[in-house]
C-alpha positions in Angstrom: 16.2 -28.2 7.4 13.9 -25.8 9.2 11.7 -25.5 6.1 11.6 -29.2 5.4 10.5 -30.0 9.0 7.8 -27.3 8.7 6.4 -28.8 5.5 6.1 -32.2 7.1 4.5 -30.6 10.1 1.9 -28.8 8.0 1.0 -31.9 6.0 0.6 -33.9 9.2 -1.5 -31.1 10.8 -3.8 -30.7 7.9 -4.4 -34.5 7.8 -5.1 -34.9 11.5 -6.9 -31.7 12.3 -10.5 -32.9 12.0 -12.5 -30.0 13.2 -10.8 -27.1 11.4 -11.6 -23.7 12.9 -13.0 -21.0 10.6 -12.8 -17.2 10.8 -15.5 -15.1 12.5 -17.0 -14.0 9.2 -19.4 -16.8 7.9 -18.8 -15.4 4.4 -15.0 -15.3 4.6 -13.3 -15.9 1.3 -11.6 -19.3 0.7 -8.2 -17.5 0.9 -9.1 -15.9 4.2 -10.2 -19.2 5.6 -7.0 -20.8 4.4 -4.8 -18.1 5.9 -6.7 -18.4 9.3 -6.2 -22.1 9.5 -2.6 -21.9 8.3 -1.7 -19.4 11.0 -3.3 -21.5 13.7 -1.3 -24.5 12.6 1.9 -22.6 12.5 1.5 -21.4 16.1 2.4 -24.9 17.2 5.5 -25.0 15.1 7.0 -21.6 15.9 6.6 -17.9 16.0 6.7 -15.8 12.8 8.7 -12.6 12.6 7.0 -9.5 11.3 8.3 -6.0 10.5 6.2 -2.8 9.8 6.7 -1.3 6.4 9.4 -3.8 5.7 8.9 -3.7 1.9 8.3 0.1 1.7 11.6 1.5 3.0 14.6 0.9 5.3 17.3 2.9 7.0 19.2 3.6 3.8 16.5 3.2 1.1 13.0 4.0 0.0 10.6 2.2 -2.5 13.0 -0.4 -3.8 10.7 -3.5 -4.5 12.2 -6.8 -3.3 14.4 -5.2 -0.7 14.1 -5.4 3.1 16.5 -4.5 5.9 15.7 -7.8 7.5 16.9 -9.8 4.5 20.1 -7.8 4.3 20.9 -8.9 7.8 19.8 -12.6 7.8 19.2 -13.5 4.2 15.4 -13.9 4.4 12.4 -11.6 4.5 10.0 -11.3 7.4 7.0 -13.7 7.3 4.6 -10.9 8.3 4.6 -7.5 6.6 2.9 -4.5 8.3 1.3 -1.6 6.4 -0.4 1.6 7.5 -3.4 3.4 6.0 -3.5 6.6 8.0 -4.4 9.6 5.8 -6.3 7.4 3.3 -9.5 8.7 4.9 -8.4 12.2 3.9 -8.2 11.3 0.3 -4.4 11.8 0.3 -2.2 10.0 -2.2 0.3 8.9 0.5 0.1 7.7 4.1 1.1 9.4 7.3 4.5 7.5 6.9 5.0 9.0 3.5 4.3 5.9 1.5 2.1 6.3 -1.6 -1.0 4.2 -1.4 -0.4 2.9 -4.9 2.9 1.5 -3.7 1.3 0.0 -0.6 -1.1 -1.8 -2.8 1.7 -3.1 -5.0 3.7 -4.0 -1.9 0.8 -6.0 -0.5 0.4 -7.8 -3.8 4.1 -8.6 -4.0 4.1 -9.9 -0.4 1.2 -12.1 -1.1 2.7 -13.4 -4.3 5.9 -14.5 -2.6 4.0 -16.1 0.4 4.2 -13.4 3.1 1.3 -12.4 5.2 0.0 -8.8 5.2 -1.3 -6.9 8.3 -2.7 -3.4 8.1 -3.1 -0.8 10.9 -5.1 2.4 10.6 -4.1 5.6 12.6 -6.9 7.7 11.2 -7.8 11.3 12.0 -10.0 12.4 14.9 -13.2 13.1 13.0 -14.5 15.4 15.7 -11.6 17.7 16.1 -9.7 17.3 12.9 -6.6 16.3 14.8 -4.5 13.2 14.5 -5.1 9.8 16.1 -3.1 11.2 19.1 -5.5 14.1 19.6 -7.1 13.3 22.9 -8.6 16.8 23.5 -12.2 15.5 23.5 -13.9 12.6 25.1 -16.7 12.8 22.6 -15.0 11.6 19.5 -16.1 7.9 19.6 -19.7 9.0 20.5 -19.7 11.5 17.6 -18.9 8.9 14.9 -21.3 6.2 16.1 -24.8 6.1 14.5 -26.7 9.3 15.4 -23.5 11.2 16.2 -22.7 14.5 14.6 -19.7 13.1 12.7 -21.2 9.7 11.7 -21.6 10.7 8.1 -18.0 11.8 8.0 -16.9 8.4 9.5 -18.9 6.6 6.8 -16.9 8.5 4.2 -13.7 7.4 6.0 -14.9 3.8 5.9 -15.9 4.1 2.3 -12.3 5.1 1.3 -10.9 2.1 3.3 -13.4 -0.2 1.7 -12.4 1.0 -1.8 -8.8 0.3 -1.0 -9.4 -3.1 0.5 -11.5 -4.1 -2.5 -8.6 -3.2 -4.8 -6.3 -5.8 -3.1 -6.4 -8.6 -5.6 -3.8 -11.0 -6.8 -2.9 -11.7 -10.4 -5.7 -14.2 -10.6 -8.3 -11.7 -9.5 -8.8 -13.2 -6.1 -9.0 -11.0 -3.0 -5.8 -11.0 -0.9 -6.5 -12.0 2.7 -5.5 -9.2 5.2 -5.1 -9.0 8.9 -6.8 -5.6 9.7 -6.0 -4.0 13.0 -7.8 -0.8 13.8 -8.3 0.8 17.2 -5.3 -0.8 18.9 -3.7 0.0 22.2 -7.0 1.0 23.7 -6.0 0.1 27.2 -3.9 3.2 27.1 -5.2 6.7 26.5 -2.9 8.2 23.9 -5.4 7.7 21.0 -8.8 9.2 20.8 -10.4 5.7 21.2 -8.4 5.0 24.4 -9.9 3.8 27.7 -10.2 7.3 29.2 -11.7 8.8 26.1 -14.8 6.6 25.7 -16.9 4.1 27.6 -16.6 0.4 27.3 -19.9 0.2 25.4 -18.9 2.9 23.0 -15.6 1.2 22.2 -17.3 -2.1 21.5 -20.0 -0.3 19.5 -17.3 1.4 17.4 -15.7 -2.0 16.6 -19.0 -3.7 15.9 -20.3 -1.0 13.6 -17.0 -0.8 11.7 -16.8 -4.6 11.1 -20.5 -4.9 10.2 -20.4 -2.0 7.8 -17.4 -3.4 5.9 -18.9 -6.8 5.8 -22.6 -6.1 5.2 -22.7 -2.8 3.4 -19.4 -3.1 1.5 -19.4 -6.9 0.9 -15.8 -7.2 2.2 -15.0 -10.8 3.3 -11.2 -11.1 2.9 -10.3 -9.4 6.2 -9.4 -11.1 9.4 -9.9 -8.6 12.2 -7.2 -8.2 14.9 -8.0 -7.0 18.5 -4.8 -5.7 20.2 -4.4 -3.9 23.5 -1.4 -2.3 25.1 -0.1 -3.6 28.4 -2.5 -5.2 30.9 -2.3 -7.2 34.1 -5.2 -9.7 34.1 -7.3 -11.7 31.7 -10.3 -9.6 32.9 -8.6 -6.4 32.0 -7.5 -7.7 28.6 -11.1 -8.7 27.7 -12.9 -5.8 29.3 -13.5 -4.1 25.9 -13.3 -7.2 23.7 -16.1 -6.6 21.1 -17.0 -10.3 20.5 -16.0 -13.6 19.0 -18.3 -13.1 16.0 -16.1 -10.2 14.7 -12.6 -10.9 16.0 -10.1 -13.4 14.5 -6.8 -12.5 16.2 -6.1 -11.5 19.8 -2.9 -9.7 20.4 -1.1 -7.0 22.3 1.4 -4.2 21.7 4.3 -3.8 24.1 7.5 -1.8 23.7 10.6 -2.1 25.9 10.2 1.0 28.1 11.7 -0.2 31.4 13.4 -2.8 33.5 10.1 -4.6 34.1 9.6 -5.3 30.4 10.4 -9.0 30.4 8.1 -9.8 33.3 5.2 -7.7 31.8 5.9 -9.3 28.3 5.8 -12.8 29.9 2.5 -12.1 31.7 0.8 -10.6 28.7 2.1 -13.4 26.4 0.8 -16.0 28.8 -2.6 -14.5 29.1 -3.1 -13.9 25.4 -1.9 -17.4 24.4 -4.5 -18.7 26.9 -7.3 -16.5 25.6 -6.4 -17.4 22.0 -6.5 -21.2 22.8 -9.8 -20.9 24.6 -11.5 -18.9 21.9 -9.9 -20.7 18.9 -8.3 -17.4 17.7 -4.9 -16.5 16.5 -2.6 -15.0 19.1 0.2 -12.5 18.5 2.5 -9.8 19.7 1.2 -7.2 17.3 3.8 -4.5 18.0 7.1 -4.5 19.9 10.4 -2.9 19.8 13.4 -1.4 21.7 13.0 2.4 21.5 16.7 2.9 22.2 17.9 0.5 19.5 21.0 -0.1 21.5 20.5 -3.4 23.4 22.9 -5.9 21.8 21.0 -9.1 22.9 17.5 -7.8 22.8 16.3 -10.3 20.1 17.4 -13.5 21.9 17.6 -12.6 25.6 14.6 -10.3 25.8 12.1 -11.3 23.1 12.8 -14.9 22.2 13.5 -16.4 25.6 10.5 -14.6 27.1 8.0 -15.7 24.5 9.5 -19.1 23.8 7.1 -21.1 26.2 4.0 -19.8 24.5 2.2 -20.6 21.2 1.9 -17.2 19.6 1.6 -16.7 15.8 4.0 -13.9 15.4 5.8 -10.9 16.9 6.0 -7.8 14.8 8.4 -4.9 15.4 7.8 -1.4 14.3 9.3 0.4 11.3 12.8 1.3 10.3 12.2 5.0 9.3 14.1 6.2 6.3 14.3 9.7 7.9 16.9 9.0 10.6 16.1 12.1 12.6 12.5 11.1 13.1 12.5 7.6 14.7 14.8 5.0 16.1 14.9 1.9 13.8 12.9 -0.9 15.6 14.0 -3.7 13.2 17.4 -5.0 12.4 19.6 -3.4 9.8 23.2 -3.7 8.6 25.4 -2.1 11.2 22.9 -2.1 14.0 24.1 -2.8 17.5 22.0 -6.0 17.7 22.7 -7.3 14.1 24.6 -10.4 15.2 22.1 -11.2 17.8 19.3 -11.0 15.2 21.1 -13.6 13.1 21.0 -15.9 16.2 17.3 -15.1 16.6 16.8 -15.9 12.9 18.6 -19.3 13.2 16.6 -20.4 16.3 14.1 -23.2 15.4 11.4 -21.2 17.2 11.4 -18.3 14.8 9.8 -18.5 11.3 10.6 -16.3 8.4 9.3 -16.1 4.9 11.1 -19.2 3.6 9.8 -21.2 6.6 6.1 -20.6 5.8 5.9 -21.0 2.0 
């Protein structure tokens, strides 16, 4: 019933929506334009559920195509599938999350084939120090990779590797698969080398603008929808302080993990502001990362996430990964036997939430 209602809604929306919005890239591929418009229409119907690395591994398995922890709990896959490209810039064969890039490519192709939407993050190395994305030992990193900087040539090499990967993402008909690309996230914090205390406002904007323009103009890549996502913030002005421009951004979002008793009020405020910004700018709005770091709250899905976000038109909420190495990370998504398993089923059944079968 949920799916039948959605089909009717989509048909009605496509017929009546006269002035269809388009992505920021004037040369966006037809597939990217279609995805952009579809996601905006879906915002008025409900909120898609996403899971990082959902098709790559789960709490009890690794690299088993067609499997996901989410489906084993509720019977359906997530609508949004997250992937990570960290270490691609080093020329490695697998990511910082130990997923082979060949398998990421295959996973993206599989997700697209069955109707899911792919989003990619990129925790790339600190080009100045050689450290990880979390190496904040220098405030000169962003400056060093901008044009004229001492590491600019190295950064171009990083981007060239990303470009090669993006250009390999084609479907069985040879068409480029549209991707939500989300680099340089959580910049309102200072735990990444591109964070607010590690570079100036102008440097951060310049990093974004150079990156997007290089991929578009020098590498002729036009199937990417670019996602701007902060960590927590208090006001619209704070949210937009480092916003690099409507002409390069397609999605406005934020990351917010449940780290304290004030979580619901902060989530509500951020969701309200981002949904307003998205509506004003004609952009997609989303909760681009979320999760319960303890993994022990039995009603987190319905009482914390769903009821807080329900009043707002946001495209999706994506929770972080279910690591296959149990000692490394707490699983952020549902899985068989998890404390919140039954609550997630209620979350899945709610008309507000959209999974893979709801968006086909």
